[in-house]
KOLVOMI-788048 format. One record per residue (C-alpha): residue in one letter; x, y, z negated. Coordinates in steps of 0.2 Angstrom, whole numbers, plus 5000, padded with zeros to 4 digits. Example, Ala and Ser with C-alpha at 12.3 -4.5 7.8 and 13.67 -1.06 7.14 Angstrom:
% KOLVOMI-788048
a506249784961;s506849954964;
END
This chain:
% KOLVOMI-788048
m512047024931;f510246974929;g509447094942;w509547234929;k509647404938;k509747514923;t509547484904;p508047574897;p508447704884;i508147664865;r506847794861;t506347724844;l507447674828;i506847584813;g508247634801;e509147534788;g508247534772;t506547554780;v505247424777;i503647424789;s502147314787;g501047304803;e501147284822;i502447384832;r502147414850;f503347504861;s503947554878;d505747574885;g506847534870;l506747504852;r508147464839;i507747384822;d509047404808;g507747384794;e506447264789;l504747234798;h503347124792;g502247104808;d502347074826;v503347184838;s503047184857;a503447284872;v501947364882;g501747444898;e502647424915;g504447424918;q505947354909;t506047354890;l507447324878;l507247274860;v508847264848;i508747184831;s510347224823;d511347124811;k510547214796;a508747184802;r507447064797;v505847034807;h504446924800;g503246904815;k503146874833;v504446964845;r504146994863;a505047104876;g505947104892;h507747104886;v507947054868;i509547064859;i509646984842;n511046994829;g509946984813;s508546874806;v506846834814;e505546724806;g504246694820;p504246654839;v505346754851;v504846774869;a506146864881;d505246894898;e506946924906;l508546904895;l508846844878;e510546884870;l510846794853;q512346874845;p513446784832;k512446824817;a510746794825;r509546684814;i507946624821;v506646524813;g505346494826;d505046434844;v506046534857;r505546554876;y506646644888;e506946674906;a508846684905;l509846654889;e511546714882;m512046634866;h513646664856;q514446544844;g513746564827;a511946604832;t510646474825;i508846434830;d507746324819;g506346294832;e506046244850;l507046324864;r506246324880;a506546404897;m504946494904;k505046414921;s505246224916;d505246174935;a506746284939;a508446274931;p508546394917;g509746544917;l510946484903;k512546564899;l513646504885;a514746634877;a516346574870;s517746664862;s519046534869;p519046404882;a518546234876;t519846094875;p519345924881;v519245794867;g520545684876;d521845834877;r521845864858;a523445804849;a523245684835;s523445754817;
END
């Protein structure tokens, strides 16, 4: 869909109930179900995947190629390729993205900016049902 050939494998898991303080650097894929106090960033060449589950809390900067968030992030988020914000995503911090998919219920308390301000951003709104135009609604 966004030029992805193959999703990188998740090789590292920070499990639920785990609390880590410090910087995390990873290649390929990382899934966070626990709590992280520090920055998390992808390194190396190639595609990277970061999944922050609905149970996860990250207090620090987040950066990877493909970022999927369904938990809580307090800090700036940068997705070099695709940012997916699931319904329970909560971000307090500025967000930069190449392409964005945002589900109903996700919230951002910060600036939302496409990386290429001169080009039209890749924006996809995820909706559970088609929108009804205001003029078509029946009066109650």
